[in-house]
TIZA-525103 format. One record per residue (C-alpha): residue number from 1; residue in three letters; x negated, y, z. Coordinates in pm, whole numbers, plus 50000, padded with zeros to 5 digits. Layout:
BEGIN
(r NUM; 'ALA'; (X; Y; Z))
...
! end
This chain:
BEGIN
(r 1; 'MET'; (18576; 42130; 76494))
(r 2; 'LEU'; (18236; 42263; 76597))
(r 3; 'GLN'; (18036; 42426; 76322))
(r 4; 'ARG'; (17687; 42280; 76323))
(r 5; 'MET'; (17376; 42297; 76114))
(r 6; 'ARG'; (17338; 42065; 75818))
(r 7; 'ASP'; (17096; 41847; 76018))
(r 8; 'GLY'; (17360; 41804; 76288))
(r 9; 'LYS'; (17206; 42040; 76541))
(r 10; 'THR'; (17388; 42326; 76710))
(r 11; 'LYS'; (17258; 42669; 76608))
(r 12; 'THR'; (17093; 42903; 76855))
(r 13; 'VAL'; (17224; 43255; 76792))
(r 14; 'LEU'; (17087; 43575; 76940))
(r 15; 'VAL'; (17338; 43858; 76979))
(r 16; 'ALA'; (17171; 44191; 77053))
(r 17; 'GLY'; (17423; 44416; 77225))
(r 18; 'GLY'; (17618; 44104; 77320))
(r 19; 'ALA'; (17766; 44255; 77636))
(r 20; 'GLY'; (17925; 44540; 77444))
(r 21; 'PHE'; (18279; 44574; 77317))
(r 22; 'VAL'; (18230; 44397; 76983))
(r 23; 'GLY'; (17930; 44191; 77092))
(r 24; 'SER'; (18114; 44014; 77372))
(r 25; 'HIS'; (18395; 43910; 77138))
(r 26; 'LEU'; (18131; 43781; 76895))
(r 27; 'CYS'; (17969; 43578; 77175))
(r 28; 'ASP'; (18307; 43420; 77251))
(r 29; 'ALA'; (18360; 43327; 76886))
(r 30; 'LEU'; (18012; 43175; 76850))
(r 31; 'LEU'; (18054; 42965; 77163))
(r 32; 'LEU'; (18389; 42841; 77031))
(r 33; 'ARG'; (18202; 42728; 76720))
(r 34; 'GLY'; (17974; 42518; 76938))
(r 35; 'HIS'; (17661; 42732; 76912))
(r 36; 'LYS'; (17412; 42828; 77180))
(r 37; 'VAL'; (17424; 43203; 77242))
(r 38; 'ILE'; (17146; 43426; 77372))
(r 39; 'CYS'; (17294; 43761; 77469))
(r 40; 'VAL'; (17041; 44044; 77483))
(r 41; 'ASP'; (17167; 44373; 77628))
(r 42; 'SER'; (17013; 44671; 77809))
(r 43; 'PHE'; (17351; 44756; 77966))
(r 44; 'LEU'; (17312; 45116; 77860))
(r 45; 'THR'; (17665; 45098; 77721))
(r 46; 'GLY'; (17741; 44727; 77753))
(r 47; 'SER'; (17930; 44589; 78051))
(r 48; 'ARG'; (17855; 44288; 78268))
(r 49; 'ALA'; (18229; 44242; 78310))
(r 50; 'ASN'; (18256; 44162; 77938))
(r 51; 'VAL'; (18032; 43856; 77969))
(r 52; 'ARG'; (18092; 43758; 78332))
(r 53; 'PRO'; (18333; 43478; 78230))
(r 54; 'LEU'; (18049; 43330; 78021))
(r 55; 'GLU'; (17773; 43338; 78284))
(r 56; 'ASN'; (17819; 42973; 78385))
(r 57; 'HIS'; (17874; 42847; 78031))
(r 58; 'PRO'; (17611; 42579; 77955))
(r 59; 'ARG'; (17539; 42725; 77610))
(r 60; 'PHE'; (17521; 43091; 77713))
(r 61; 'ARG'; (17210; 43278; 77827))
(r 62; 'LEU'; (17191; 43645; 77924))
(r 63; 'ILE'; (16873; 43852; 77894))
(r 64; 'GLU'; (16867; 44213; 78017))
(r 65; 'GLN'; (16634; 44388; 77777))
(r 66; 'ASP'; (16610; 44691; 77548))
(r 67; 'ILE'; (16544; 44588; 77186))
(r 68; 'CYS'; (16297; 44878; 77161))
(r 69; 'HIS'; (16077; 44668; 77393))
(r 70; 'LEU'; (16165; 44317; 77282))
(r 71; 'SER'; (15981; 44016; 77424))
(r 72; 'GLU'; (15912; 43697; 77232))
(r 73; 'LEU'; (16157; 43414; 77297))
(r 74; 'ASP'; (16038; 43064; 77379))
(r 75; 'GLU'; (16290; 42870; 77171))
(r 76; 'PRO'; (16387; 42843; 76804))
(r 77; 'ILE'; (16644; 43097; 76682))
(r 78; 'HIS'; (16859; 43034; 76376))
(r 79; 'GLN'; (17067; 43352; 76353))
(r 80; 'ILE'; (17037; 43708; 76486))
(r 81; 'TYR'; (17322; 43961; 76503))
(r 82; 'ASN'; (17211; 44318; 76578))
(r 83; 'LEU'; (17492; 44514; 76745))
(r 84; 'ALA'; (17259; 44692; 76990))
(r 85; 'CYS'; (17331; 45064; 76971))
(r 86; 'ALA'; (17565; 45308; 77139))
(r 87; 'ALA'; (17846; 45357; 76888))
(r 88; 'SER'; (18061; 45645; 77016))
(r 89; 'PRO'; (17951; 46011; 76980))
(r 90; 'PRO'; (17940; 46097; 77354))
(r 91; 'PHE'; (17719; 45794; 77421))
(r 92; 'TYR'; (17484; 45810; 77123))
(r 93; 'GLN'; (17444; 46189; 77158))
(r 94; 'ALA'; (17358; 46160; 77530))
(r 95; 'ASP'; (17004; 46049; 77439))
(r 96; 'PRO'; (16967; 46106; 77065))
(r 97; 'VAL'; (16599; 46015; 77054))
(r 98; 'HIS'; (16667; 45676; 77212))
(r 99; 'THR'; (16959; 45625; 76972))
(r 100; 'MET'; (16733; 45685; 76673))
(r 101; 'MET'; (16461; 45458; 76811))
(r 102; 'THR'; (16714; 45183; 76884))
(r 103; 'CYS'; (16828; 45199; 76522))
(r 104; 'VAL'; (16476; 45205; 76374))
(r 105; 'ALA'; (16222; 45054; 76618))
(r 106; 'GLY'; (16477; 44816; 76772))
(r 107; 'THR'; (16599; 44691; 76437))
(r 108; 'GLY'; (16236; 44654; 76324))
(r 109; 'ASN'; (16162; 44439; 76631))
(r 110; 'LEU'; (16460; 44214; 76565))
(r 111; 'LEU'; (16372; 44179; 76196))
(r 112; 'ALA'; (16019; 44078; 76295))
(r 113; 'LEU'; (16170; 43820; 76531))
(r 114; 'ALA'; (16389; 43692; 76249))
(r 115; 'GLU'; (16082; 43664; 76024))
(r 116; 'ARG'; (15887; 43464; 76284))
(r 117; 'HIS'; (16177; 43225; 76345))
(r 118; 'ASP'; (16300; 43208; 75983))
(r 119; 'ALA'; (16639; 43319; 76116))
(r 120; 'SER'; (16924; 43475; 75921))
(r 121; 'PHE'; (16980; 43836; 76030))
(r 122; 'LEU'; (17294; 44050; 76030))
(r 123; 'GLN'; (17268; 44425; 76087))
(r 124; 'ALA'; (17574; 44605; 76221))
(r 125; 'SER'; (17570; 44930; 76026))
(r 126; 'THR'; (17855; 45179; 76022))
(r 127; 'SER'; (18094; 45380; 75812))
(r 128; 'GLU'; (17907; 45682; 75953))
(r 129; 'VAL'; (17646; 45628; 75680))
(r 130; 'TYR'; (17905; 45788; 75448))
(r 131; 'GLY'; (17917; 46102; 75665))
(r 132; 'ASP'; (18205; 46339; 75587))
(r 133; 'PRO'; (18282; 46166; 75258))
(r 134; 'GLU'; (18359; 46339; 74930))
(r 135; 'GLU'; (18469; 46003; 74784))
(r 136; 'HIS'; (18786; 45834; 74907))
(r 137; 'PRO'; (18823; 45550; 74987))
(r 138; 'GLN'; (18459; 45475; 75055))
(r 139; 'ARG'; (18293; 45210; 74837))
(r 140; 'GLU'; (17959; 45057; 74924))
(r 141; 'ASP'; (17790; 45223; 74625))
(r 142; 'TYR'; (17882; 45571; 74753))
(r 143; 'ARG'; (17567; 45735; 74892))
(r 144; 'GLY'; (17743; 45956; 75142))
(r 145; 'ASN'; (17757; 46316; 75257))
(r 146; 'VAL'; (17551; 46314; 75576))
(r 147; 'SER'; (17386; 46598; 75769))
(r 148; 'CYS'; (17031; 46488; 75850))
(r 149; 'THR'; (16988; 46766; 76109))
(r 150; 'GLY'; (17325; 46779; 76287))
(r 151; 'PRO'; (17422; 46638; 76629))
(r 152; 'ARG'; (17541; 46309; 76475))
(r 153; 'ALA'; (17222; 46254; 76273))
(r 154; 'CYS'; (17056; 46037; 76538))
(r 155; 'TYR'; (17323; 45774; 76472))
(r 156; 'ASP'; (17412; 45839; 76106))
(r 157; 'GLU'; (17054; 45865; 75982))
(r 158; 'GLY'; (16933; 45601; 76227))
(r 159; 'LYS'; (17176; 45349; 76080))
(r 160; 'ARG'; (17082; 45448; 75725))
(r 161; 'ALA'; (16715; 45391; 75810))
(r 162; 'ALA'; (16800; 45054; 75966))
(r 163; 'GLU'; (16973; 44953; 75642))
(r 164; 'ALA'; (16661; 45052; 75446))
(r 165; 'LEU'; (16447; 44832; 75674))
(r 166; 'CYS'; (16681; 44537; 75622))
(r 167; 'PHE'; (16680; 44559; 75244))
(r 168; 'ASP'; (16303; 44615; 75232))
(r 169; 'MET'; (16253; 44297; 75437))
(r 170; 'LEU'; (16499; 44113; 75214))
(r 171; 'ARG'; (16333; 44227; 74889))
(r 172; 'ALA'; (15993; 44132; 75028))
(r 173; 'GLY'; (16120; 43782; 75103))
(r 174; 'ARG'; (16041; 43827; 75471))
(r 175; 'ALA'; (16391; 43805; 75620))
(r 176; 'ASP'; (16736; 43682; 75518))
(r 177; 'ALA'; (16890; 44018; 75611))
(r 178; 'ARG'; (17259; 44105; 75565))
(r 179; 'VAL'; (17422; 44443; 75629))
(r 180; 'VAL'; (17781; 44509; 75734))
(r 181; 'ARG'; (17926; 44861; 75743))
(r 182; 'ILE'; (18177; 44865; 76026))
(r 183; 'PHE'; (18473; 45102; 76017))
(r 184; 'ASN'; (18672; 45218; 76324))
(r 185; 'THR'; (18733; 44916; 76544))
(r 186; 'TYR'; (18947; 44893; 76857))
(r 187; 'GLY'; (19079; 44634; 77101))
(r 188; 'PRO'; (19036; 44491; 77451))
(r 189; 'ARG'; (18701; 44557; 77623))
(r 190; 'MET'; (18659; 44906; 77486))
(r 191; 'GLN'; (18528; 45129; 77763))
(r 192; 'PRO'; (18792; 45371; 77893))
(r 193; 'ASN'; (18541; 45661; 77879))
(r 194; 'ASP'; (18371; 45583; 77547))
(r 195; 'GLY'; (18512; 45891; 77375))
(r 196; 'ARG'; (18671; 45712; 77078))
(r 197; 'ILE'; (19010; 45823; 76961))
(r 198; 'VAL'; (19203; 45503; 77044))
(r 199; 'SER'; (19061; 45469; 77395))
(r 200; 'ASN'; (19096; 45843; 77463))
(r 201; 'LEU'; (19462; 45857; 77367))
(r 202; 'LEU'; (19561; 45531; 77535))
(r 203; 'VAL'; (19391; 45616; 77865))
(r 204; 'GLN'; (19546; 45963; 77863))
(r 205; 'ALA'; (19890; 45819; 77786))
(r 206; 'LEU'; (19865; 45553; 78058))
(r 207; 'SER'; (19750; 45817; 78307))
(r 208; 'GLY'; (20037; 46051; 78225))
(r 209; 'ASP'; (19796; 46314; 78095))
(r 210; 'PRO'; (19836; 46520; 77775))
(r 211; 'LEU'; (19706; 46347; 77463))
(r 212; 'THR'; (19410; 46547; 77329))
(r 213; 'ILE'; (19369; 46580; 76953))
(r 214; 'TYR'; (19069; 46759; 76805))
(r 215; 'GLY'; (19138; 46974; 76500))
(r 216; 'SER'; (19477; 46971; 76327))
(r 217; 'GLY'; (19529; 46598; 76370))
(r 218; 'GLU'; (19570; 46559; 75996))
(r 219; 'GLN'; (19226; 46401; 75959))
(r 220; 'THR'; (19258; 46029; 75885))
(r 221; 'ARG'; (19105; 45708; 76013))
(r 222; 'SER'; (19147; 45336; 75952))
(r 223; 'PHE'; (19170; 45107; 76254))
(r 224; 'CYS'; (19050; 44747; 76252))
(r 225; 'PHE'; (19133; 44512; 76540))
(r 226; 'VAL'; (18826; 44355; 76699))
(r 227; 'THR'; (18914; 43992; 76620))
(r 228; 'ASP'; (18948; 44081; 76251))
(r 229; 'LEU'; (18607; 44249; 76261))
(r 230; 'VAL'; (18442; 43948; 76427))
(r 231; 'ALA'; (18588; 43721; 76159))
(r 232; 'GLY'; (18426; 43947; 75899))
(r 233; 'LEU'; (18087; 43937; 76075))
(r 234; 'LEU'; (18093; 43558; 76087))
(r 235; 'ALA'; (18196; 43537; 75722))
(r 236; 'LEU'; (17909; 43760; 75612))
(r 237; 'MET'; (17655; 43561; 75813))
(r 238; 'ASP'; (17791; 43233; 75673))
(r 239; 'VAL'; (17815; 43326; 75305))
(r 240; 'ASN'; (17559; 43164; 75077))
(r 241; 'PRO'; (17370; 43297; 74893))
(r 242; 'ASN'; (17295; 43625; 75066))
(r 243; 'PRO'; (17500; 43893; 74884))
(r 244; 'GLY'; (17200; 44129; 74889))
(r 245; 'VAL'; (17428; 44433; 74922))
(r 246; 'PRO'; (17605; 44608; 75212))
(r 247; 'VAL'; (17964; 44503; 75279))
(r 248; 'ASN'; (18240; 44721; 75426))
(r 249; 'ILE'; (18444; 44556; 75701))
(r 250; 'GLY'; (18746; 44752; 75819))
(r 251; 'ASN'; (19120; 44788; 75781))
(r 252; 'PRO'; (19219; 44992; 75474))
(r 253; 'GLY'; (19540; 45111; 75638))
(r 254; 'GLU'; (19502; 45488; 75670))
(r 255; 'PHE'; (19664; 45693; 75948))
(r 256; 'THR'; (19638; 46054; 76054))
(r 257; 'ILE'; (19538; 46114; 76414))
(r 258; 'ASN'; (19882; 46270; 76464))
(r 259; 'GLU'; (20045; 45946; 76347))
(r 260; 'LEU'; (19831; 45745; 76586))
(r 261; 'ALA'; (19927; 45973; 76875))
(r 262; 'GLU'; (20297; 45945; 76790))
(r 263; 'MET'; (20270; 45564; 76791))
(r 264; 'ILE'; (20112; 45575; 77136))
(r 265; 'LEU'; (20374; 45820; 77266))
(r 266; 'THR'; (20642; 45573; 77158))
(r 267; 'MET'; (20459; 45270; 77297))
(r 268; 'VAL'; (20353; 45399; 77641))
(r 269; 'PRO'; (20637; 45531; 77860))
(r 270; 'THR'; (20401; 45727; 78085))
(r 271; 'ALA'; (20272; 45933; 77790))
(r 272; 'SER'; (20290; 46311; 77809))
(r 273; 'GLU'; (20263; 46583; 77543))
(r 274; 'ILE'; (20002; 46639; 77270))
(r 275; 'VAL'; (19747; 46921; 77302))
(r 276; 'TYR'; (19503; 47038; 77035))
(r 277; 'ARG'; (19137; 47133; 77075))
(r 278; 'PRO'; (18865; 47254; 76831))
(r 279; 'LEU'; (18718; 46994; 76597))
(r 280; 'PRO'; (18359; 46881; 76679))
(r 281; 'LYS'; (18079; 46965; 76435))
(r 282; 'ASP'; (18037; 46725; 76138))
(r 283; 'ASP'; (18347; 46524; 76230))
(r 284; 'PRO'; (18464; 46350; 75909))
(r 285; 'GLN'; (18803; 46450; 75769))
(r 286; 'ARG'; (18892; 46123; 75594))
(r 287; 'ARG'; (18779; 45769; 75650))
(r 288; 'ARG'; (18910; 45453; 75481))
(r 289; 'PRO'; (18715; 45153; 75356))
(r 290; 'ASP'; (18734; 45001; 75012))
(r 291; 'ILE'; (18719; 44629; 75104))
(r 292; 'ALA'; (18725; 44483; 74752))
(r 293; 'ARG'; (18370; 44353; 74800))
(r 294; 'ALA'; (18458; 44177; 75128))
(r 295; 'LYS'; (18760; 44015; 74964))
(r 296; 'GLU'; (18559; 43898; 74663))
(r 297; 'LEU'; (18239; 43782; 74836))
(r 298; 'LEU'; (18373; 43664; 75172))
(r 299; 'GLY'; (18742; 43596; 75116))
(r 300; 'TRP'; (18801; 43830; 75409))
(r 301; 'GLU'; (19072; 44084; 75485))
(r 302; 'PRO'; (19225; 44205; 75814))
(r 303; 'LYS'; (19537; 44040; 75955))
(r 304; 'ILE'; (19636; 44236; 76268))
(r 305; 'PRO'; (19864; 44538; 76206))
(r 306; 'LEU'; (19794; 44855; 76402))
(r 307; 'SER'; (20114; 44834; 76608))
(r 308; 'GLU'; (20028; 44483; 76730))
(r 309; 'GLY'; (19665; 44562; 76802))
(r 310; 'LEU'; (19750; 44883; 76986))
(r 311; 'GLN'; (19990; 44696; 77214))
(r 312; 'GLN'; (19721; 44443; 77308))
(r 313; 'THR'; (19476; 44726; 77368))
(r 314; 'ALA'; (19727; 44920; 77581))
(r 315; 'ASP'; (19788; 44607; 77790))
(r 316; 'TYR'; (19414; 44572; 77844))
(r 317; 'PHE'; (19359; 44935; 77943))
(r 318; 'ALA'; (19656; 44926; 78180))
(r 319; 'SER'; (19504; 44631; 78366))
(r 320; 'VAL'; (19159; 44794; 78375))
(r 321; 'LEU'; (19289; 45126; 78505))
(r 322; 'VAL'; (19489; 44955; 78779))
(r 323; 'GLU'; (19193; 44738; 78883))
(r 324; 'THR'; (18954; 45035; 78897))
(r 325; 'ASP'; (19211; 45264; 79061))
(r 326; 'LEU'; (19153; 45530; 78796))
(r 327; 'ARG'; (19517; 45598; 78724))
(r 328; 'PRO'; (19724; 45841; 78929))
(r 329; 'LYS'; (19948; 45674; 79188))
(r 330; 'THR'; (20269; 45839; 79074))
(r 331; 'ALA'; (20600; 45695; 78968))
(r 332; 'SER'; (20563; 45844; 78621))
(r 333; 'ALA'; (20233; 45659; 78573))
(r 334; 'LYS'; (20373; 45310; 78632))
(r 335; 'PRO'; (20339; 45085; 78328))
(r 336; 'ARG'; (20629; 44908; 78168))
(r 337; 'ALA'; (20691; 44547; 78266))
(r 338; 'GLY'; (20409; 44321; 78153))
(r 339; 'LEU'; (20171; 44605; 78072))
(r 340; 'THR'; (19919; 44501; 78336))
(r 341; 'ASP'; (19898; 44136; 78230))
(r 342; 'SER'; (19533; 44044; 78187))
(r 343; 'LEU'; (19407; 43906; 77857))
(r 344; 'PRO'; (19231; 43570; 77816))
(r 345; 'ILE'; (18866; 43564; 77718))
(r 346; 'GLY'; (18822; 43621; 77346))
(r 347; 'ALA'; (19161; 43792; 77303))
! end
């Protein structure tokens, strides 16, 4: 059944960063709910391929624009999701000044838009606000251990500043702002070259290349499948009243990077050996969300186990690498039966 406003009208929802990995899945989910979706994306890291199946949808509109230079929209807007920022270290460090301005000026522009339209606003923050945490698992009241001058500061501190803007606007009664802190997320539509650990290892395995691990591999991460994350985003936007506090959304299952690599070696028959490289500066050693608040306030918790999500993600990357001819044409690089099956929209 389509979710509609109390007066019977379909909502108009703006998704900034809607052509990105998470944003495109969110657009799918909102359209399935019966809403109109305005996707705003600069395509700095987003992909037209992610939203191409939606281009002829009668309730979907695509605007190519940077939120740092946001234009006024000529129609009422009821909800705004801000996912517009490069989220992987190689991408957000490529232009750190733009990353910071996207987090601060861009978020400020979207909050002003929300104020003018009386729209509910959801800010996609990040577990990076906790830095290299001294508390484990990370609760929302933990203030973090972040370097404000290191190479990751443009993203870490940018997201912290964006949170401050959101809660200032909320306290001032100027915007119904909500903040989600997203932990490691993976799934179909990740970019093969985005530099995240899941995409790195899967692409290397499918290509028959050595799997590269930075540091000892004993550092830990939690991995949340993208459909679980989107369900959490929708739940936080829908909850009434506004919780007025940040909410962690992630999978509390904790795995070492070595364990992740071993799972991929078992799953992908073309996988090669593991090689180790020096750990990047300020890379966190442990990362796992405490999701008690999400359970209590939203009734949310993840459902997809890592083994199931990794298989879907491997299937997706196999199809992408074949289509783009990026994988070596060798017998050892052939996928197992069914590995190149394409995924339906919204998978």
